[in-house]
C-alpha positions, 0 to 999 in steps of 0.5 A: 854178581860176584862179591866185588861190589860188596867189598867195594862198599867197604873201604878202610880209611882209619876204620870201615866206611860204608858207601852206597853205589847207585846205578847211573849213566854219565848224566848222573855224575856228581855235580860241584867242585867236590864231584869234579875233583874226585873224578880226577883222583886215582883209586887208592891202592887198596881199592885196586887190590880189591879189583885184583882180588889181592886182599890178605886173608885177615883183611877179607875176614875183617870185611866179611865180619861187618857183613856176616853175623856168623863171622862176627859171632865166630870172631867174638867167640875166639875173643872170648877164648871159646875156640872149640865152639867157634870151630864147631859153628864154622864147620857145621856151616861149611859142611851144610853150605860149602859155598859159604864165604864166611865159613871158608875164610874162617876155617882157612885162617884157623887151619893156617893158625894151626900150621895146617896148610894142607887142611886150609887147601882142602877147605879151599878145594871144597869151596871151589867145587861148590861154587863152580864157575860162579863167584869168580872174584872170590875164587881169585881171592881164594887162589891169592890166599893159597899162593901166599901159602905156596899152594900153586895151581896146576898149569891148566887152572893157572892159565885160565883167565878169570878177569881183567883190569883195564887202566887208562887216562881220559883226556878232555878237550878243554885241557883239564887234568886227565881222568884216570879210568879203571874198568874191571871185568870178570869171567862171570860177567860182573864188571865195574867202571871207576872214573877217578874215585867215582864208581859208575854202575850199569843201568838196569836195562843195560845189564844183560848187554854189559854182562855179555860184553864183560865176558867177551872182553875176558874171552878175548884176553884168553887169546892174547899172548901174555907174559908169565904172572908176576908182581903188579907195577906200582907206578900208575898209568901215565899219558897214553899208556893203557894197562891190562892186568890179566887175572888168573889163579896163577897170579896177575900178568900185565900187558901194556900198550901205547894207544897211539900205536894200536888205535888205528892198526886193526892188525895189531894183536891188542886192537881187539882188546882195545875195541872190546874194552871201549865197548864195555866202558860205553855200555856201563857209562851209557855215554857213546861220546865218552870213550877210553882215552881221548886227546885234547882237541880231537874227536873220539873215534870208536872202531868201526866194528862196534859202530859201523855207521860212525867212525870214532877214535880212541886216544 
């Protein structure tokens, strides 16, 4: 899996807080008022930026420093005004292991500090060549850094979909407050589901299916007509709106749909995305009755392509 879960394990709230996420199905959700309350709270903007791979280079370095002894050593050397020694150490690691994320970020930041944008871009290109199609979220994060330096990918690279973030609200039948759901899927098959502020990971025995379903969802997004990349909306998803944030090297593109207009219309160009996102969410949560959407007083209907023996619905 990509560095997604590692980054998610570090959330800044006046400092670094380490969180441990364990694989669990819906039956393993937290009990008590605190657990229920957390499932109805929206993810912080910073967590959403982690999903979208939109951390600043300094933020990413701060995160990595708490995980990587090498990064911590180089940063300590900088603080001690031993710049040359820090650079030699990072360059040696980068030369021996071009896929090293700590060395890549450290050297990109050093080149930027020297005003050498071209040098920073070259470091990034070496990293891309080393990781290939792996570490998709780190690739997205690197392209975000490059775009901040006005380094723009070519058209083919910019148009390739590397991931998608799905945001929607789940409405329970008892009239309880809506539960915000956030589903992230990436081209390398990594994924994560959040019910409110609670993270749900796939069970070990489901990981192969989840991996394939995540890739299928991303592949389907590639086939959908989408707007040009632009700024991500700051307004949270409300009511029965569903938001797909398409992640590319060229930046995020947002597609929004109304569930009521799509759920029973198989000819709608976004119906397949709804179906595949629902299927992936079910696999991760290990709960066939917990579907994306769901309006009070209605039964969930899962599209027949996923479960032909039982028609369910998504509201």
